[in-house]
N, C-alpha and C positions, 0 to 999 in steps of 0.2 A: 675203811681199812680196819683190820683187827687191832685191838689195844695191845700194847706191849707191856708185859709184866715188869714190876720194879726189879725183880731178880735178873730179868733178861737185859734191862737197861744197864744195870751194874756190870753184868758180864761183858757187855759191848763197849764199856768205857775205855778199855785199853787200845795152742793157737796155732825113719818114717814109720814109724807109723805104718809101715807098709808090710803086707797088703791090707791088713786090718789093724786098727789101733788096739792096744792092750785091753783085754777084757778082765773083769774081776775073776772069772773062772771060765772053764771051757763051755759051761752051759749057761753063762750069764748073758743077759741082754744089756748090761751096763758096760759101754765102751768109752774109752777116753776120747773126749771131743776135741776138735781143733781149739787151740788157745790154752789148753790145760796140759802143757808139756810135762813129761816125766821129770821128776826131780824138783818141781816147783810147787807141789801140792801144799806142803806145810807152810811155806812162805805166803802163798796166796790165801790159804785158809786163815792164817793169822791176820792178814790184812782185812779180810772180810769180817772177821770178828770186830775189828776196829772201824768198820764202815768204809773201808777203802776198796774200791772196785777197779781192777785192772783188766780191761777187755782189749786184748791186743788187736791191732797195733796202737791203740789209742792210749793217751796218758792216763795215769791213775786219777780217779776222782773220788771225793768223799760224799757219801749219801747219808741221810738220816737212818737211825736204827729201824724205824718203821716206814718204809718207802711208800709213796703214793702210787708208784709204777707209771707216773706221768713224767718222771724226771727226764731231762734231756740236756745235761750240763754242757755238752760239747756242740750242741746243735748239729748232730751228725746222724744220718740215717743208719749207717752200719752200726754205730754204737747202740742205737735204739733196738735194732734187730738183735744184736747180741744180748742186750739187757733182757729182752723178753724171751729169748731162747732159754734162759736160765742155765746155759752151759757152764757158767762160772761156779755153780753149786757142786760140780764134780770134785773140785779141789777140797771142799768141806767134807764130802763123803769119803774121799780118799784119805784125807788126814785123819778122820775118825777111825777108818779101818786100820791104818798104820799105827796110830798112837793109843787108841782106845779112849781118847779124851772126849767125853760126852758133849762138851761145849760145841764141837764142830757138827755133830749130828743134830743137836738141838737147833742150831742156827740154820742148818739146811732145812729142817722140818718147818721152822718158822717161815722161811722165805717161800717154800713151795705152798704152804697153807695160805699165807698172806696173798700171794699172787692169785691163787684160785679164788679167794674170797673177794678180791678187789676187781677181778677182770672176767666176770661172767659174760658169755657171748651176748651181744646186743645191749649191754649196759651203757647208758649215756655217759659221755665224757671220758671213756677209756682211750688209751693210746691206739692209734691206727696200727701199731706194730704188735698189739696184744694178740690179734688173730690174723696176722699176716701168714700166708701159706708156709713160708720157710721157717719163721720163728716158732709157729705152732708145731711143725714137724720135729724140730730139734727139742722143743720143750717136752714133747711126748717121749722122746728117747730119754730125757733126763728124768721124767716121771717113772720110767721103767727102772732107772737106777734107784729112785726113792722107794719104789715098791719092793725092791730087793733088800733094802736097808731098814725100812720102818715097819712098825706094826700096821696091819691093814685097817686103818681107822675109817670112819664114815666119810670125812672130808677127802681122804686120799682115794677111796673107791669112787667117790663122785667125780673127782678131777680126772681120773683115768677114764671113766665112762664118758664124760663130756668131750675129752680129747679124742677118744676112739671113735665116737659117733661123728665128730666133725671130720676127722681124717677119712672115714669110710664114705662120706657123702660124695657122690659123683660131681655135684656142683662145686665142691671145694677142691677137688683133685685137679692139679694143673697139667697132668698127662705127659709132659715132655721135660727133658733135661734133669739136672741134678736136684732141682726142687721137687720134682715128682719122685725121684729116688729117695729123697729125705722123707717125704710123706709116707712112702711105702715102708721105709725102715721104722718110722715112728709107729705106724699102725701095727706092723708085725711085732715090734717089741712089746707094745701094750697088750696085744692079743695073746702073746706068749706068757707074760707075767700074770695076766688076769684069767687065763684059760678061756679065751673067747674064740672058738674055732672059726666063726664067721669072719672075724677080723683077720685072722691068720690066712684064711683062704683067699680073701679079697686082696691082701697084700701080695701073696705069692702069685696070684693070677696077673696082677698088674706088673709085677717085676718080670714075669715071663714075656710080657708084651713089650716092656720098656727096654730090656737089655739089648735085643738085636737092633733096635733103633739107635741106642746110645753108643754102642761100641760095635764097629763093623768087623768083618772077618779078617781084617789086617791088624786089628787092635787099636784103631784110631777112634777117638771120641767124636761124636757129632757136634761138640761144642766149639770146634774150630780154634782151639787155644792150647798152647803147650802147657801153660800152668793148669788148665782145667783137665788136661790129660792126666796129670799127676793127681789132681784132686779127685777125679772120677775113679781112678785106679784104687785110691784109698777107700772111697765111699762104697764102691761095688764090692771090695774085699770085705767091708763091714757087713754088707747085705748078705754075703755068702756065710759069714760067721753067724749072723742072726738066724738064718734059715736052718743051718746045721745045729745050732744050739737049741732050736725049737723042735728038732726032730723032723724037719721038713726036707723032702728031696729037692735037689737043686733043679730048677728049670733048665732046659736046653740052652746052650750058649755061654755058660759060665766059663768054658774053656777059653773063650776069647780074652779073658782077663790076663792070661799068661802071655799074650802077645803085646800087651801095653808097655812093659818095660823096654822092649826093643825100640818102640817109637821114641820113648824118652831118652834112650841111649843115643839115637841118631840126632835128637834135638838138643844134645849137649854140646856146647862150644868147647874148643880146645882149652879155654880157661876154666872149664868145669862149671860154668853157669848155663842155665837154659837159654836157648834162643827165645826172644820175646816176640812171638807171633800170636796174634789174637790178644784178648785181655790177659796180660801177663805182667808181672813185676819182676824186678831183678832178684833172681834166686840162685843159690848154689844148688847144683843137681843133687837129687836124693840117691844115696847108694843102696839100691834095692838088692838085698843079699841074694847071691846065687844066680844073678842075671847079668846080662851084658850092660845093663844100666849101672850096676855096681862098678864095673870096669871103667865106664865113661866118667862116672862121678868121682872116682878116686885117681883118675889120671893113669890107669893101668896098674895101680898098686894091688888091687883085689878084684876078684870076679873073673868069669870067662871072657876071653877077648872076642869081640865081634868078628864075624867072618867077612862081612861086606863093608866097603867104605861108602857106598851109596845106597839110598833107600827111597823108593817112590811109593806114595800112598794115594789111592784113588780118592780119598777124602780131600785131596788138594794140597798135599805137602810133598816136597822132595828135599832130601838132605844129602850132602856129600862132603868128603874131606880127603886130604892127600894120604892119610894113614892114621894109625892108632898108637903112634909113639914108638914104632919099631926102628925106623931109619933116622929119626930125629926126635928130640924131646917132644913129649905129648903136647905141651903148650905151644909148640912151634908149628904144628900142623896148620894147613890152610883149609878153611871151612866155608861152605855156602849153604844157604837154605832158600827154598822157593815156596811161595804160597800162591795157589792158582785154583781154578775150577769152580766148585759150587758157590752160589751166592752166599753172602754173610748170614749167619744165624746164631743165635744165643750169645756166644762170646767171640764170634768172628768180627773182623774189622771191615769197614766198607771198601777199603782199598784191597781188593782181593788178590791182585797180581803184584805181590811183594817179593823182592829178591834182596838177599843180604850176603855179604862175604866177610870173613874174618881172616886177616893175614897174620904174619909172624910176630913173635914177641920182640918188643923194643929192647935193645941192650942198654938204653940210657934212661928212658922215662919210667919204665916199669908200670905203664898203664895200658888199658885196652882201648883201641880205637876201632869201632865197628862201622864200616861204611855201608849204609843201607840205600838201595835204589827202589823207589816206588813209582811205577809208571813214568819213568824218566827223570824224576826228581831225586836228588841225592842229599842225604843228611849223615852226620857223624855224631856218635855218642861216645863218651869216654867213661870207663868204669874202673874201679880199683883192681889192680893186681894181675895182669896176665899179658895178652898179646896186643900188638898194634901193627897197623899196616906200614910197610916200608915204602916211603915215597919213591916213585919212579919204577917200581917193580910191578908190572901188570900180570894178572893171572886170569884165565878164562875157564869157567866151569859151565858145563851144559846140563840142563835139566830136561823137562818134557819139551816136545816140539814147540818151537817158537820162544823158548825161554833160555836165554844165554846171559850170564852175568859176567861182566868184566869189572874187576876191581883194581884199584891202585894200591 
């Protein structure tokens, strides 16, 4: 690893977003990454100057001023991925742009330079996450941020060249899913900031093939997950920004992105959380401005009201509800979801025939009880703040042929 100067040691002594995250400017390739939420840049940058790393959702850890890049304090794969993605450096660059405080830019430069010096491809003893396909893709996007902020030094030009060549290799390209999308974004961003037309061309051609596979003509992602519907909506919005910022025409199919908020609206429960189908965690729905997803996420307070109460997707999803809060409070509507059809892939679950129903708000407990039936077995989960099923009141909702959900 590089030696840390005495001056630097003294200086160091003291995660919507939608459809594309905020860019530095209209023609910038530097977009705010997940985990670096607006309004947190100065706090996170100050912590990084003190050696404290907060890689959400993980707890803050303290690392040495001159890292080995083999650190793994939490013994966690996702933490290692985020560490090697260098996404946390965005806060340093943003704090420098906002304050003009050179300490933030200097620390960002040190971390980029040190990572590149310590993690040459094929070097013995480096972390397996150093050249993981996903961490390398995100790190390339962050190198594009560095290229827009720092003088083009020899080490930076070399780091850009190494990453661009790696991402352009067919043997390194994963071809499917959001990891492939990230690789293409990283290659496109580096090609644009370094004026490498062959990288730009390769990324655009790959995106043109990837988009119709990733998002169908109903706006459903092929990753079979409600949470990844939102994630891919954001990431593909960023890809569109990068292409336009680089002066590239959009490949056919980008109009499909405008259909994705409708899927998310219908996947929003009456308590304004997303239904947890596929790999998903408990999330409040994102209010995507100007779409019916905004209406669903705000309980009807903002946005255009959806016209349908049922939606059927060939990708294997069906959603329905008794209404959108017109004849009863929004949170008191009855809701069902069905998961069926294609075999599980990427972020889908092995139990493909899943049915759930959400009933009305409890007047006493103030909690949500969601009764889920999966191939005949029933389970209940309780979450803070909304609707619960009324004991003894049965409702029946019909989905595709052969799928009928009865809930109590």
